[in-house]
N, C-alpha and C positions, 0 to 999 in steps of 0.2 A: 503613372498615368503613361501610355507609349502613344506612338505617333508615326505614320507612315512618310517617307520622305517626299511625300507629293505637297504633304500636311503643313510641313514646316517653311516658316520664312523663307525668302532671299535677302530680307536685310540683315546684312552683319550684325551691327547692333542690335539687331531684334534676335537672334542668334544667342550671342553673349549673355543678353539677359536672361533668356531662358538657359542656359548653361548656367547661368549665376544661381539663378532662383533652386534649378534643382540639384544643383550643390548645397546650397543651402537646406535644402528640404530631407537631401541626403544626411546630411552631418546633427541636425535636429533629431531625427528618426534616432541615429547611432547613440546620440547622446543618450535620451530617451530609454533604451535598449539596456546599455549599460547604469541608468540611474535604477532602472528594475531591477535588473539582476542584484544591482547591493544592497537594494532594499530589500529584496527577498532572502536575501542571506542573511542578512541580518536579524530580518523576522524570525528564520528559522534557528536562529543562537537563543531566540527570547522566547519559546515557543514552549513554554512549563510554565506549571501555575495552573492557578482557576481559571485566568484569562484565555488558557489556551485555544478555546473553541473561536473566539474573536480574532485570536490571530488566526485561526485555521480559514478562517471566512476571508482575512485582509489579504491569506498570501494566494488561494485561488484568485480572488481579485486581479490582483498583480499579475499572475500565471498567465489567465486571461488577455490580459491588454499584453505581455511579452510577445504572446501567442499571436494575436492582430500584427504587431509589428514585426517580426520575424517571416509572417506570409507576405504581408505586402513587399517586404526588401526581397524575398523570393522571388515573386512576381516581377517584382523590375529587375531583377536579374536578369530572369528567361526572357522577359520581353526588351530585353538589350540587344542592339544592331549586332551582329555577325563579325563586321567590319570594326568595332572596339569589342573587342570583351573582356568583361570585366572579371578579376580572379575571386575564384570561389570563397566568400569567408568560412564555408562550412570546413573547407580541406583542412586551414590552418589550425580546429581546435579538436577535428576531428580523431576519434579513440580507435584504436586496432579493436577489429572485430573476436567477440571472445572464443577461445582455442576449441573449448568443449563443442562450439557446432559443430553439425554434418558438411563435409566441405564435397561440391560437386565440382568436378573437374571438365572443362569445355576448354577443346583443343582446338586456336581457329587458325589454320593454314593458309598460305598461299594460294592464288586460284590454278596457278602453274606449278609443277614442278621445275622447272626449266628457268634462268634468266630472262627478264620482260627486254635487258638491251642485247644483249649477245646471246641469250640463247644457252649460255653454257648451265650448267647441272649446281644446283645448289646444294650446300651443307651444314649444320648448325652453325652459330654464331653464338644464339644467347637467348634469351626470352623476355618480355613484360610479362609483368604478373601483376594484376589486379583483384580485388576482391568486390563484391554485391553482394549487399545482404540482401534476401528474398525472404517473401512467406510463404508456405504452403499451407492454403486454406485448409482449418480442419471439415472433414465431409462424415455424413453417416455409412454406414456398412454393415449389413446385414450376415449374421452366422449363423446358418444352418445346423445343425444338430442333430446327424443321422446317428439310428443306431438299430445295426442290423441284426436281425433276427435270425438264430442259425439253430438246427434241427439235428438230432442225432439219428444217425439211419442205422442205428441197432434198435435203440428203446425210443426213439422219437420225443426224447426231450428238447425243449425249444429253450435256448439258452441265447441272451441276452446283456449288454453290459447295463450298468445301471446311470440313472440319468444325472449330469453332471449338475452341481449344487448353483444355485442361483440367489443372489443379494436376496429378489424380495419373491417367494415361493412362487409359482407358474404366474410370475410377473415376465414381461417382454424387454424392461429395460436393462442392458447390461451393466457391468462396475463402471465401467468409463463414462456413460452417459448420465448416471446417478453423479458421481464425480464431478461433471464439467456443471451440470445442473447445479447443484450444491455451491461451488466454488464459484460460480456465476451471479448467485444470487447472496450468498454470505461474505463473499471477499468485494466483488466486484459491484455488489448492487444493483443487479437487474432485476426487474422483477418478475416473476413468472410467466407472468401474462404477456409480456415483453419478448419473453425469450420464445414463447410459443410463434408469436410473430417471424422473428428471426429463422426457428426451423422451417417455419412454414416457406420461406423462402425457398428451400431446398427441398419441399417437396412434399414435408415429412408433417402431419397435421399430429401435434401434440397436444392434448386439452390440460390447460393451467391446474384445472383440479384435481388431475391426474396426477401431475409433477407435484403437487402438495401432499396430496398421499403417498406417493414413492420417497421425500422428503422425510414424511410421519415416520416411514417403515423404514429407511437406513439408519434413523436415529439411536434403536436399540444397538445396531453393529457397531455405531462409533463409540456408544456408552463405555466400553473396555479400553479404547485409548482415551478417552477424556480424562478416566481418572487415572490412566496412566502419568496422564501432564498433569492431574493434580497432587498425586502423590509427589512428583520427580519436584515440581514447583515450590511443594508447603516442606520438602524434605531439608531444604539447605540450612543453614545458619540466619542467613536474613533474609527479609522478603519485605519489596515494597505494595505499599497496598493504594488503592485509589476509586473510585467510582463517579460516571455521570451519568449524567440523565439520556433516559432513552425514549422517544415517543412510541408509544404502542397504541394499535388499532385499536378501537373497545367495540367488541362486538355488539351489533344491534342499534346504535345508537349514529353510527358512520365518525364518529370524532374519537381525538385522540387521548391515550392518558398517559401520565408518566412513571416508566418504568427504571429502574435501578440497572447498569452493567457492571460488578464488579469484577477487579484487574487486578491480580497479586502476580509479581513477577520475582524471579528469581534470576540475577544476573550480576557475579561479582567478576567480571571482566575487569574492570577498572581495577580491580588489588589483586591483578596479577593472579586469577588461579584459571585453569584450562577447562574447570566448568563449563558444558552448553547452557545458556541460558535458556529460560521455557519463563513461559506467561498465559496463565490458566485465568479465564473469564467465566461468570455467573452469572445469570441475571433471576433478578427479585424483581416482584410489582412493585415493591413501595424502598423506602431506607429505611426501614427500622433498623433498632442496632444489633437485632437479635441474628442477624445477615450475616456479617462478618465475624458476629461470637462462633455462630454454627461453623461456618466455613473453616477460620482458623482453632476451632477445637482439639486438633489435635497438634497444632502445632507450636511447637519450643524454639524461641532466639530470641534476635531483634526484628522488631516492626514499623517501620520507615512510613509513616502513614499524616494527615493532614490534621486537624484538630476536632474532626467529628466525632461527637459524642458518645456514638454506640461502640467509639473504640477504649473506654474510657475500662468499661468491665474487663477487658482482656492483659490492660496494666494490673490488674490487684495481685497478689503475687509476685511469686518470681520467676513463672512459665515463661509469659514474655517481657523483653523490655522497648521501651518506647525510645523511638529516635524522631523528634520532632522535623518538620519538613522547614525548613527556613525560607522556602520559596513562597510559604502562605504567609509568613509574617507581615501584619497590617502595616508597618512603617519601618523606618532604617531604625535597627540598633543602636547605633553610634552615637543618638546622643541619649541613650538611658545610659551607654556604658559611662560619658562623660560626665551625668549627672551622678552616678553612681560612685565614681573615682571622688566628683566634691563630698558626696555625703560620707564618705570616710574619712577625708580630711576634718571635715565639722566635726565629726564621733556623731552625722545620724545616721540613721539607718538607712543605707542605701534603697532607690527605689527598685521595682520589681520590672523585668524588662518585656517588650511587649507581647513575646511568645511565650513565657510565664500569668503573664495576665492573660491571655487566650487561653491559654490552657487551663487554666482555673477555671475561667466563668464558664469553659467550656462542656467541663465534666460536673456530676449531680451532686451536690452538696450532702456529707456523710454526717452523721451523728457525733 
């Protein structure tokens, strides 16, 4: 809250009380900011297992609250009096700007080449360098492909260069625009009708239906890349597999149905390998076990996954070995281990661990 000097009280005690109140508000705000940062960091470390979706939502809510507090603090700092400037808290934790970014040099020279006191000649002494992060707004441009026709002076034959290839035959969008639309939709989750509104602000009218057609057309162009990622991800000796529900709009009734997004990860960096990690995603309209069985039909190695019964068929034989996911254990296995030790001392059969019970219950019975 900012106030002009004319609005401040003249009484010294009232001013002291106001300063004390402002200090208390700033202190409580700083404490809440630090608590939110610690809570978010703790939740990010806990972000695994089947409850990760709830943690994601909780982290998002805390980050929104943290953004509001930091915005209030920034507004309070900008409204502070110039006579008593506050130290900028951003500078204390500001990281250097990345080296790969393009640099634009702007040299600011004095208005005069002579000394303002004696009129003498100025000579270089040093310089102060400060960097400012700027954003160059993305913009549209039109590329005109001109193909002049040339005629032979002897035989009147006409020669013309071939037309350059386009991502979509006889289509207007270039590869950069198609990539931007696809990344905005699938990576940043911006629907096509919202993208159409954004492009209209630049005076470019693009129908959402046309963009949908474009995305369907380039899916065939991306198929070789998707196949290459799939082959590489499943070529390792160990693969992490999981699936998550995905709401999909059901055509005709305006409602959503639940599909499945399967993810297969190859990442052995924690084991000291230099092989680059890779992730392959596959969508299916349901969660039947035939889908992972089809995805991993050519895989050989160790599969780390949860207790989904659809994986059970893959573990028959020696082609795929199972690595159970301890994050999905229903309870702490230590009591079962202690009970197993007691059973051994008494000559009794040790009880099965919760993971073993869960695994056995998830598999179909065999005769």
